[in-house]
LUMKE-581369 format. One record per residue (C-alpha): x, y, z; residue in one letter. Coordinates in nm, 4 decimals, m for minus. Example, Ala and Ser with C-alpha at 12.3 -4.5 7.8 and 13.67 -1.06 7.14 Angstrom:
% LUMKE-581369
{gudo {1.2300 m0.4500 0.7800} a};
{gudo {1.3670 m0.1060 0.7140} s};
This chain:
% LUMKE-581369
{gudo {11.1464 6.2322 11.8995} m};
{gudo {11.0496 5.8674 11.9570} a};
{gudo {11.0477 5.9230 12.3306} g};
{gudo {10.7889 6.1999 12.2978} w};
{gudo {10.5151 5.9665 12.1812} l};
{gudo {10.2503 5.8663 12.4322} g};
{gudo {9.9143 5.9736 12.5678} a};
{gudo {9.7371 6.2338 12.3562} g};
{gudo {9.6256 6.5846 12.4484} r};
{gudo {9.2636 6.6357 12.3586} r};
{gudo {9.1376 6.9617 12.2046} p};
{gudo {8.9122 7.0179 12.5084} a};
{gudo {9.2124 6.9992 12.7392} e};
{gudo {9.3989 7.2460 12.5178} t};
{gudo {9.1089 7.4922 12.5311} a};
{gudo {9.0863 7.4595 12.9091} a};
{gudo {9.4578 7.5293 12.9439} a};
{gudo {9.4084 7.8476 12.7424} d};
{gudo {9.1383 7.9673 12.9796} g};
{gudo {8.8709 7.9446 12.7083} g};
{gudo {8.9759 8.2802 12.5670} a};
{gudo {8.9627 8.1573 12.2103} g};
{gudo {9.2760 8.3513 12.1096} e};
{gudo {9.4651 8.2538 11.7952} a};
{gudo {9.7706 8.0412 11.8687} k};
{gudo {10.0758 7.9707 11.6590} s};
{gudo {10.0206 7.5982 11.6996} a};
{gudo {9.7429 7.3626 11.8098} a};
{gudo {9.6888 6.9883 11.8305} t};
{gudo {9.3897 6.8371 11.6583} v};
{gudo {9.3581 6.4616 11.6239} s};
{gudo {9.7275 6.3911 11.6189} g};
{gudo {9.8166 6.6906 11.3991} t};
{gudo {10.0430 6.9813 11.4939} l};
{gudo {9.9296 7.2744 11.2795} v};
{gudo {10.1300 7.5944 11.2320} f};
{gudo {9.9348 7.9003 11.1230} t};
{gudo {9.9873 8.2743 11.0968} g};
{gudo {9.9144 8.5167 11.3800} g};
{gudo {9.6100 8.6683 11.2088} g};
{gudo {9.5485 8.9250 11.4845} d};
{gudo {9.3506 9.1496 11.2479} g};
{gudo {9.4507 9.4685 11.4329} i};
{gudo {9.4115 9.7851 11.2250} w};
{gudo {9.5639 10.1223 11.3010} a};
{gudo {9.3607 10.3957 11.4668} e};
{gudo {9.2544 10.7058 11.2796} r};
{gudo {9.3968 10.9667 11.5163} s};
{gudo {9.6590 11.2168 11.4020} y};
{gudo {9.9316 11.0464 11.6056} a};
{gudo {9.8402 10.7006 11.4724} a};
{gudo {9.8235 10.8223 11.1118} l};
{gudo {10.1594 10.9944 11.1497} s};
{gudo {10.3237 10.6848 11.2959} r};
{gudo {10.1669 10.4290 11.0620} a};
{gudo {10.1904 10.6556 10.7580} g};
{gudo {10.4635 10.9176 10.7526} f};
{gudo {10.6975 10.7431 10.9974} m};
{gudo {10.6570 10.3809 10.8843} q};
{gudo {10.5271 10.3765 10.5281} n};
{gudo {10.7699 10.4788 10.2514} p};
{gudo {10.4934 10.5650 10.0020} v};
{gudo {10.3133 10.7997 10.2427} a};
{gudo {10.6438 10.9466 10.3631} y};
{gudo {10.7650 11.0239 10.0128} r};
{gudo {10.4259 11.1616 9.9050} s};
{gudo {10.4129 11.4083 10.1950} v};
{gudo {10.7745 11.5123 10.1464} r};
{gudo {10.7343 11.5551 9.7702} m};
{gudo {10.4291 11.7810 9.8035} i};
{gudo {10.5636 11.9784 10.1003} s};
{gudo {10.9082 12.0396 9.9548} e};
{gudo {10.7669 12.1394 9.6152} a};
{gudo {10.5273 12.3817 9.7846} a};
{gudo {10.8029 12.5308 9.9997} a};
{gudo {11.0198 12.5952 9.6918} a};
{gudo {10.7596 12.8097 9.5131} i};
{gudo {10.8447 13.1823 9.5391} p};
{gudo {10.5765 13.4028 9.6918} l};
{gudo {10.4884 13.7512 9.5699} v};
{gudo {10.2870 14.0257 9.7410} l};
{gudo {10.0492 14.2648 9.5697} y};
{gudo {9.9074 14.5879 9.7053} d};
{gudo {9.6059 14.6186 9.4827} g};
{gudo {9.7398 14.5536 9.1297} a};
{gudo {10.0981 14.6604 9.2087} e};
{gudo {10.3645 14.4119 9.3093} e};
{gudo {10.5460 14.4926 9.6341} v};
{gudo {10.9039 14.3731 9.6761} s};
{gudo {10.9711 14.4943 10.0321} e};
{gudo {10.7132 14.4657 10.3083} h};
{gudo {10.6806 14.3589 10.6714} r};
{gudo {10.4544 14.0700 10.5656} l};
{gudo {10.7228 13.9324 10.3330} l};
{gudo {10.9810 13.9662 10.6097} d};
{gudo {10.7602 13.7601 10.8409} l};
{gudo {10.7221 13.4849 10.5829} l};
{gudo {11.0941 13.4787 10.5063} r};
{gudo {11.1743 13.4370 10.8755} r};
{gudo {10.8602 13.3478 11.0751} p};
{gudo {11.0532 13.3048 11.3999} n};
{gudo {11.4049 13.2662 11.5308} g};
{gudo {11.4146 12.8895 11.4774} m};
{gudo {11.2362 12.8500 11.1424} t};
{gudo {11.2920 12.9876 10.7940} d};
{gudo {11.0211 13.0451 10.5369} g};
{gudo {11.0687 12.7203 10.3437} a};
{gudo {11.0522 12.5040 10.6569} a};
{gudo {10.7463 12.6996 10.7720} f};
{gudo {10.5492 12.6308 10.4515} v};
{gudo {10.6691 12.2703 10.4457} e};
{gudo {10.5408 12.2144 10.7992} a};
{gudo {10.2029 12.3716 10.7176} i};
{gudo {10.1640 12.1356 10.4209} c};
{gudo {10.2661 11.8377 10.6329} g};
{gudo {10.0058 11.9197 10.8976} h};
{gudo {9.7345 11.9595 10.6340} l};
{gudo {9.8212 11.6317 10.4616} l};
{gudo {9.8425 11.4267 10.7822} l};
{gudo {9.5769 11.5991 10.9915} s};
{gudo {9.3588 11.8012 10.7579} g};
{gudo {9.4233 12.1022 10.9847} n};
{gudo {9.7077 12.3479 11.0364} a};
{gudo {9.7267 12.6132 11.3098} y};
{gudo {9.9398 12.9286 11.2897} v};
{gudo {9.9729 13.1484 11.5976} e};
{gudo {10.0904 13.5075 11.5832} a};
{gudo {10.3122 13.6342 11.8635} a};
{gudo {10.2052 13.9931 11.9355} l};
{gudo {10.4218 14.2504 12.1103} i};
{gudo {10.2525 14.5854 12.1689} e};
{gudo {9.9855 14.4883 11.9188} g};
{gudo {10.2341 14.4132 11.6394} e};
{gudo {10.3019 14.0699 11.4910} v};
{gudo {10.6642 13.9843 11.5673} r};
{gudo {10.6699 13.6088 11.4981} a};
{gudo {10.4642 13.3198 11.3627} l};
{gudo {10.4530 12.9757 11.5241} h};
{gudo {10.2936 12.6478 11.4153} l};
{gudo {10.0913 12.4499 11.6687} l};
{gudo {10.0770 12.0717 11.6490} r};
{gudo {9.7227 11.9763 11.5389} p};
{gudo {9.6718 11.6995 11.7944} d};
{gudo {9.7405 11.9434 12.0782} r};
{gudo {9.4679 12.1864 11.9691} v};
{gudo {9.1046 12.1454 12.0704} r};
{gudo {8.8328 12.3676 11.9295} l};
{gudo {8.5640 12.4889 12.1718} i};
{gudo {8.2295 12.5710 12.0135} e};
{gudo {7.9890 12.8269 12.1538} g};
{gudo {7.6155 12.7839 12.2047} a};
{gudo {7.5568 12.8861 11.8419} d};
{gudo {7.7944 12.6201 11.7085} g};
{gudo {8.0623 12.8653 11.5937} w};
{gudo {8.4196 12.8520 11.7281} p};
{gudo {8.4536 13.0337 12.0575} e};
{gudo {8.8099 12.9507 12.1527} a};
{gudo {9.0943 12.7046 12.1064} y};
{gudo {9.2740 12.5118 12.3788} e};
{gudo {9.6375 12.4248 12.3252} y};
{gudo {9.7788 12.1557 12.5517} r};
{gudo {10.1531 12.1039 12.5926} a};
{gudo {10.2282 11.8549 12.8665} g};
{gudo {10.0260 11.9511 13.1707} t};
{gudo {9.9846 12.3127 13.0668} r};
{gudo {9.6734 12.4297 12.8796} v};
{gudo {9.6439 12.7676 12.7067} r};
{gudo {9.3145 12.9155 12.5917} r};
{gudo {9.3245 13.1195 12.2700} i};
{gudo {9.0232 13.3274 12.1674} a};
{gudo {8.8759 13.2530 11.8259} a};
{gudo {8.8197 13.6260 11.7615} e};
{gudo {9.0358 13.9243 11.8412} g};
{gudo {8.9190 14.2146 12.0581} p};
{gudo {8.7305 14.4992 11.8895} g};
{gudo {8.6888 14.3127 11.5607} g};
{gudo {9.0614 14.2618 11.5123} e};
{gudo {9.1877 13.9357 11.3598} p};
{gudo {9.2422 13.6474 11.5982} a};
{gudo {9.5936 13.5529 11.7027} t};
{gudo {9.5327 13.1971 11.5814} l};
{gudo {9.4688 13.1065 11.2176} l};
{gudo {9.3218 12.7663 11.1310} q};
{gudo {9.3694 12.6234 10.7831} l};
{gudo {9.1627 12.3180 10.7037} q};
{gudo {9.0796 12.0836 10.4188} l};
{gudo {8.7202 11.9986 10.3353} f};
{gudo {8.5484 11.7567 10.5722} h};
{gudo {8.1937 11.6478 10.4810} p};
{gudo {8.0958 11.5565 10.8377} l};
{gudo {8.2660 11.8289 11.0436} a};
{gudo {8.1911 12.2004 11.0568} d};
{gudo {8.5233 12.3273 11.1867} h};
{gudo {8.7715 12.0471 11.1273} s};
{gudo {8.9501 11.9226 10.8168} g};
{gudo {8.9875 11.5695 10.6836} y};
{gudo {9.3346 11.4334 10.6148} a};
{gudo {9.4060 11.2835 10.2695} p};
{gudo {9.5860 10.9983 10.4423} l};
{gudo {9.2642 10.9143 10.6270} g};
{gudo {9.0956 10.8346 10.2957} a};
{gudo {9.3743 10.5869 10.2203} a};
{gudo {9.3684 10.4240 10.5637} q};
{gudo {9.2723 10.0772 10.4402} n};
{gudo {9.5387 10.0887 10.1689} a};
{gudo {9.7909 10.2104 10.4256} l};
{gudo {9.7104 9.9239 10.6622} d};
{gudo {9.7328 9.6753 10.3764} l};
{gudo {10.0682 9.8095 10.2580} h};
{gudo {10.2127 9.8074 10.6101} n};
{gudo {10.0787 9.4572 10.6725} a};
{gudo {10.2439 9.3434 10.3494} a};
{gudo {10.5762 9.4871 10.4654} a};
{gudo {10.5441 9.3081 10.7993} r};
{gudo {10.4524 8.9885 10.6169} w};
{gudo {10.7662 9.0149 10.4040} n};
{gudo {10.9768 9.0748 10.7148} r};
{gudo {10.8210 8.7785 10.8922} a};
{gudo {10.8724 8.5636 10.5828} l};
{gudo {11.2412 8.6497 10.5894} l};
{gudo {11.2773 8.5937 10.9624} d};
{gudo {11.0947 8.2616 10.9486} n};
{gudo {11.2069 8.1440 10.6073} s};
{gudo {11.3422 7.8153 10.7446} a};
{gudo {11.0203 7.7230 10.9188} r};
{gudo {10.7809 7.6139 10.6445} p};
{gudo {10.4123 7.6720 10.7100} s};
{gudo {10.2275 7.3458 10.7299} g};
{gudo {10.1364 7.0634 10.9655} a};
{gudo {10.3282 6.7938 11.1501} l};
{gudo {10.1037 6.4897 11.1439} i};
{gudo {10.1507 6.2273 11.4116} y};
{gudo {10.0629 5.8805 11.2963} k};
{gudo {10.0527 5.6384 11.5874} a};
{gudo {9.9314 5.2843 11.5939} e};
{gudo {9.5856 5.2716 11.7483} g};
{gudo {9.5424 5.6499 11.7289} g};
{gudo {9.6162 5.8938 12.0128} g};
{gudo {9.7788 6.2351 12.0351} n};
{gudo {10.0948 6.3855 12.1738} l};
{gudo {10.1117 6.4370 12.5465} s};
{gudo {10.1344 6.7949 12.6764} p};
{gudo {10.5066 6.7538 12.7487} d};
{gudo {10.5690 6.6100 12.4034} q};
{gudo {10.3755 6.8918 12.2388} f};
{gudo {10.5658 7.1655 12.4235} d};
{gudo {10.8981 6.9998 12.3612} r};
{gudo {10.8316 6.9586 11.9877} l};
{gudo {10.7238 7.3206 11.9572} k};
{gudo {11.0368 7.4434 12.1374} a};
{gudo {11.2543 7.2253 11.9147} e};
{gudo {11.1018 7.3739 11.5996} l};
{gudo {11.1324 7.7308 11.7265} e};
{gudo {11.4965 7.6951 11.8309} s};
{gudo {11.6194 7.4761 11.5481} g};
{gudo {11.4275 7.5805 11.2378} y};
{gudo {11.3065 7.9420 11.2747} a};
{gudo {11.5019 8.2438 11.1552} g};
{gudo {11.6918 8.3529 10.8453} a};
{gudo {12.0175 8.2046 10.9777} a};
{gudo {11.8600 7.8584 10.9658} r};
{gudo {11.7127 7.8939 10.6173} a};
{gudo {11.7223 7.5732 10.4185} g};
{gudo {11.7879 7.3462 10.7154} r};
{gudo {11.6138 7.0114 10.6542} p};
{gudo {11.3450 6.9049 10.8956} l};
{gudo {11.4265 6.5794 11.0760} l};
{gudo {11.1180 6.3712 11.1525} l};
{gudo {11.1059 6.0581 11.3658} e};
{gudo {10.8617 5.8393 11.5517} g};
{gudo {10.5606 5.8547 11.3191} g};
{gudo {10.5776 6.2263 11.2421} l};
{gudo {10.4987 6.3364 10.8862} d};
{gudo {10.5161 6.6881 10.7323} w};
{gudo {10.2446 6.8264 10.5087} k};
{gudo {10.2851 7.1730 10.3549} a};
{gudo {9.9744 7.3899 10.3842} m};
{gudo {10.0748 7.7501 10.3100} a};
{gudo {9.9881 7.9458 9.9974} l};
{gudo {10.2732 8.1074 9.8071} t};
{gudo {10.2820 8.4836 9.7411} p};
{gudo {10.2056 8.4089 9.3764} k};
{gudo {9.8923 8.2179 9.4746} d};
{gudo {9.7793 8.5111 9.6860} m};
{gudo {9.8684 8.7637 9.4117} d};
{gudo {10.0601 8.9244 9.6929} f};
{gudo {10.2905 9.1584 9.5021} i};
{gudo {10.0134 9.3103 9.2906} e};
{gudo {9.7977 9.3663 9.5988} a};
{gudo {10.0848 9.5544 9.7627} r};
{gudo {10.1426 9.7690 9.4525} n};
{gudo {9.7683 9.8365 9.4326} g};
{gudo {9.7707 9.9592 9.7923} a};
{gudo {10.0682 10.1844 9.7131} a};
{gudo {9.8807 10.3342 9.4170} r};
{gudo {9.5795 10.4043 9.6371} d};
{gudo {9.7979 10.5886 9.8899} i};
{gudo {9.9561 10.7969 9.6135} a};
{gudo {9.6112 10.8674 9.4670} l};
{gudo {9.4810 10.9971 9.8006} a};
{gudo {9.7691 11.2459 9.8212} f};
{gudo {9.7433 11.3445 9.4547} g};
{gudo {10.0909 11.2208 9.3615} v};
{gudo {10.1266 11.0389 9.0270} p};
{gudo {10.2437 10.6840 9.1103} p};
{gudo {10.5040 10.7090 8.8345} m};
{gudo {10.6946 10.9659 9.0426} l};
{gudo {10.7117 10.7197 9.3327} l};
{gudo {10.8481 10.4326 9.1269} g};
{gudo {10.5336 10.2193 9.1657} i};
{gudo {10.5258 9.9613 8.8830} p};
{gudo {10.2252 9.8965 8.6659} g};
{gudo {10.1127 10.2595 8.6311} d};
{gudo {10.1025 10.4050 8.2809} a};
{gudo {9.8677 10.6987 8.3342} t};
{gudo {10.1256 10.9490 8.2052} y};
{gudo {10.3374 10.9041 7.8940} s};
{gudo {10.6566 11.0301 8.0568} n};
{gudo {10.8063 11.1540 8.3807} y};
{gudo {10.7901 11.5235 8.2829} a};
{gudo {10.4158 11.5023 8.2185} e};
{gudo {10.3586 11.3341 8.5553} a};
{gudo {10.5653 11.6042 8.7261} n};
{gudo {10.3553 11.8802 8.5674} r};
{gudo {10.0404 11.7019 8.6814} a};
{gudo {10.1759 11.6966 9.0379} l};
{gudo {10.2254 12.0737 9.0323} y};
{gudo {9.9013 12.1629 8.8547} r};
{gudo {9.6666 11.9274 9.0394} l};
{gudo {9.8195 11.9074 9.3868} t};
{gudo {10.0998 12.1494 9.4745} v};
{gudo {9.9616 12.4744 9.3305} l};
{gudo {9.6109 12.4343 9.4801} p};
{gudo {9.7458 12.3771 9.8312} i};
{gudo {9.9931 12.6674 9.8015} v};
{gudo {9.7187 12.9015 9.6780} k};
{gudo {9.5023 12.7986 9.9722} r};
{gudo {9.7864 12.8747 10.2145} i};
{gudo {9.8655 13.2067 10.0447} c};
{gudo {9.5036 13.3207 10.0533} g};
{gudo {9.4613 13.2396 10.4222} a};
{gudo {9.7955 13.3814 10.5377} l};
{gudo {9.7744 13.6919 10.3196} g};
{gudo {9.4295 13.7953 10.4388} g};
{gudo {9.5024 13.7141 10.8035} w};
{gudo {9.8385 13.8937 10.8217} l};
{gudo {9.7054 14.1847 10.6157} g};
{gudo {9.4336 14.2315 10.8768} g};
{gudo {9.6912 14.2331 11.1568} h};
{gudo {9.9004 14.4898 10.9687} l};
{gudo {9.5954 14.7068 10.8981} g};
{gudo {9.6281 14.6743 10.5192} e};
{gudo {9.3259 14.5029 10.3703} s};
{gudo {9.4413 14.5531 10.0104} g};
{gudo {9.7334 14.3100 10.0378} l};
{gudo {9.7211 13.9884 9.8357} t};
{gudo {9.9722 13.7093 9.8755} l};
{gudo {10.0218 13.5037 9.5628} s};
{gudo {10.2774 13.2869 9.3809} i};
{gudo {10.5153 13.3579 9.0935} d};
{gudo {10.4415 13.0930 8.8328} l};
{gudo {10.7302 13.2107 8.6142} d};
{gudo {10.9757 13.0881 8.8776} q};
{gudo {10.8210 12.7444 8.9323} v};
{gudo {11.0721 12.4962 8.7941} e};
{gudo {10.8129 12.2227 8.7525} g};
{gudo {10.6223 12.4382 8.5016} l};
{gudo {10.9207 12.5445 8.2897} s};
{gudo {10.8082 12.3310 7.9936} a};
{gudo {10.4652 12.4977 7.9936} e};
{gudo {10.6268 12.8398 8.0126} r};
{gudo {10.8573 12.7703 7.7174} e};
{gudo {10.5651 12.6426 7.5099} a};
{gudo {10.3627 12.9567 7.5909} l};
{gudo {10.6461 13.1876 7.4935} w};
{gudo {10.6965 12.9992 7.1675} a};
{gudo {10.3274 13.0271 7.0753} r};
{gudo {10.3068 13.3944 7.1648} v};
{gudo {10.6345 13.4745 6.9916} g};
{gudo {10.5101 13.3161 6.6706} a};
{gudo {10.1853 13.5161 6.6763} a};
{gudo {10.2627 13.7846 6.4143} d};
{gudo {9.9234 13.9485 6.4573} f};
{gudo {10.0125 14.0624 6.8141} l};
{gudo {10.2104 14.3744 6.8950} t};
{gudo {10.5062 14.3657 7.1337} r};
{gudo {10.2967 14.5096 7.4174} s};
{gudo {10.0199 14.2580 7.3593} e};
{gudo {10.2727 13.9738 7.3650} k};
{gudo {10.4173 14.1004 7.6938} r};
{gudo {10.0704 14.1211 7.8421} e};
{gudo {9.9824 13.7705 7.7191} a};
{gudo {10.2769 13.6155 7.9052} v};
{gudo {10.2113 13.8081 8.2271} g};
{gudo {10.4252 14.1177 8.1819} y};
{gudo {10.2968 14.4729 8.1611} g};
{gudo {10.2839 14.6796 7.8467} r};
{gudo {10.5961 14.8819 7.7698} d};
{gudo {10.4270 15.1365 7.5446} g};
{gudo {10.6108 15.0122 7.2371} d};
{gudo {10.3686 14.8715 6.9816} d};
{gudo {10.6335 14.7933 6.7241} a};
């Protein structure tokens, strides 16, 4: 390195060589000092459905697991159909939900609806009609659907774009019949006809968690290149020449960067001195910040952090209690919303307004502990007759009051 020493490169010359753009650089020379800093681009993800899906579900393990946990739990809940107060075991509506179309079964259909609601805030179900009868149900990707409002502000139609082809779907059916497209949406305080995704509320936490993962990856890849400054001490002052600067930078990149070169000592010659400048993860409270971001993501989805293995959360005393909270506070409300919308919409298409689609709580595995506790309390109630006990746990009277 002794041969690199010579005329200095002034900061003004460095700025001119960069075109005056003022962009952050990985290294710069200031008064005989070669400083290495982080990229610090400060780029945050967009809020579109595609960006949220990529940055969240496809790249973030906390968001991915939260969506899968809610969607799979919702898809596993058995559905029941009532005609008035009577339960119906065989019906065309149930057949449609068991097999919505030739490529999708009922569980995958409900799982996809939940996924669209959690990532977009909207879900769109289209009915395929043949001779006026619903023969199949299809889900439309939310980012391909555009709502067209009329002069009065109410939905007039929907446009569905797939590639270069655009289909227009009326928001209301002819003659007062139900529309062929059903929109399910979560509450949005600033939009009349569009839902707000839970993941959107956790966008800052999502960006922080992803940035922390990238930071960890970069720390591993560059573990042998310590963050700090190479200080050039020359007699009479002066800086490195442009050729010396470029050559020193290339030497550091090729000889000291990367996990394979971890621990390699830095060889300094010709008046160069190393001064460490970086903060450690402990100084930055880095791990706790990452766990805090993970808890915020789980909170936005309504998933107890304990179920995701996030440390430092003691909201629930045990795993079973956290699992019941997931079902009661998150899974059941979204399933009831889906059942209410689908039941009323399909009942209108089938010409049966008295149909009600609901869920069978007795077959929900996540609520088995609650069910056992209820049966134990009712069974121990000596002041109730057998019929009253059956009615208290959700079964009809059998006429035997013994």
